[in-house]
C-alpha positions as CSV (number, residue, x, y, z in Angstrom):
1,X,122.4,112.1,121.8
2,X,122.3,115.2,123.9
3,X,124.4,115.5,127.0
4,X,122.6,117.6,129.7
5,X,124.8,118.4,132.8
6,X,123.2,118.4,136.3
7,X,123.4,121.1,139.0
8,X,126.2,123.6,138.5
9,X,128.1,121.5,136.0
10,X,129.1,122.5,132.4
11,X,129.9,120.6,129.2
12,X,132.9,122.2,127.6
13,X,134.5,121.5,124.2
14,X,138.2,122.0,124.9
15,X,140.4,123.8,122.4
16,X,143.5,122.0,121.0
17,X,146.7,123.5,119.9
18,X,146.9,124.2,116.1
19,X,148.1,121.3,114.0
20,X,150.5,123.4,112.0
21,X,153.0,125.9,113.4
22,X,153.8,129.3,112.0
23,X,156.8,127.8,110.2
24,X,154.5,125.2,108.5
25,X,155.7,122.3,110.7
26,X,153.0,119.7,111.2
27,X,152.4,118.6,114.8
28,X,151.2,115.0,115.1
29,X,147.9,114.5,117.0
30,X,149.7,112.6,119.8
31,X,151.9,115.7,120.5
32,X,149.3,118.4,120.2
33,X,148.7,120.2,123.5
34,X,145.2,120.4,125.0
35,X,144.6,124.0,126.2
36,X,142.8,125.1,129.3
37,X,140.3,127.1,127.2
38,X,137.1,125.9,125.7
39,X,133.6,126.7,124.5
40,X,130.6,125.9,126.7
41,X,128.3,123.4,125.0
42,X,125.7,122.8,127.7
43,X,124.9,124.2,131.2
44,X,123.1,122.7,134.2
45,X,120.3,124.6,135.9
46,X,122.3,125.6,139.0
47,X,122.3,124.6,142.6
48,X,119.9,125.0,145.4
49,X,120.9,127.0,148.4
50,X,118.6,127.7,151.3
51,X,115.6,126.7,149.1
52,X,116.5,129.1,146.3
53,X,117.9,128.1,142.9
54,X,121.2,129.8,142.2
55,X,121.7,129.6,138.4
56,X,125.0,129.1,136.6
57,X,126.5,132.4,135.5
58,X,127.9,131.2,132.1
59,X,125.9,130.6,129.0
60,X,126.1,128.2,126.1
61,X,128.6,129.6,123.6
62,X,130.8,131.4,126.1
63,X,134.6,130.9,125.9
64,X,135.9,129.9,129.3
65,X,139.3,129.5,131.0
66,X,139.6,126.7,133.5
67,X,142.1,125.2,135.9
68,X,144.4,122.3,134.9
69,X,143.5,118.7,135.8
70,X,139.8,119.4,136.6
71,X,136.7,117.8,135.3
72,X,135.9,114.5,133.7
73,X,136.7,113.8,130.0
74,X,133.9,112.0,128.1
75,X,133.5,111.0,124.4
76,X,130.1,111.6,122.9
77,X,129.5,110.7,119.3
78,X,133.3,110.7,118.6
79,X,133.6,114.2,120.1
80,X,135.9,114.8,123.2
81,X,134.1,116.8,125.8
82,X,134.9,117.9,129.4
83,X,132.4,118.0,132.2
84,X,133.4,120.4,135.0
85,X,131.8,122.4,137.8
86,X,131.3,126.2,137.6
87,X,133.8,126.7,140.5
88,X,136.6,125.2,138.3
89,X,136.3,128.2,136.0
90,X,138.8,131.0,136.2
91,X,137.4,133.4,133.7
92,X,135.0,133.9,130.8
93,X,135.4,135.6,127.5
94,X,132.3,137.0,125.7
95,X,132.4,138.3,122.2
């Protein structure tokens, strides 16, 4: 199943804190911190403003930094994803 966001929304796969620390201590899944950084998996077409389509400025594959407590968490094919608006992004990182 493919999840296609509408308007200026993005589907982001959020990064999770590493399972093992530098001192080889294993962190249980329940205590692993979800980071405010993720990879863009899908992008909507943009929004219409005064009859013109304003496209979303990020691309699939970009790494993004976003605000805390934004978006909607969904599970698609046992994969946790986050749907958020472009205005919730703080920065992008491109390789």
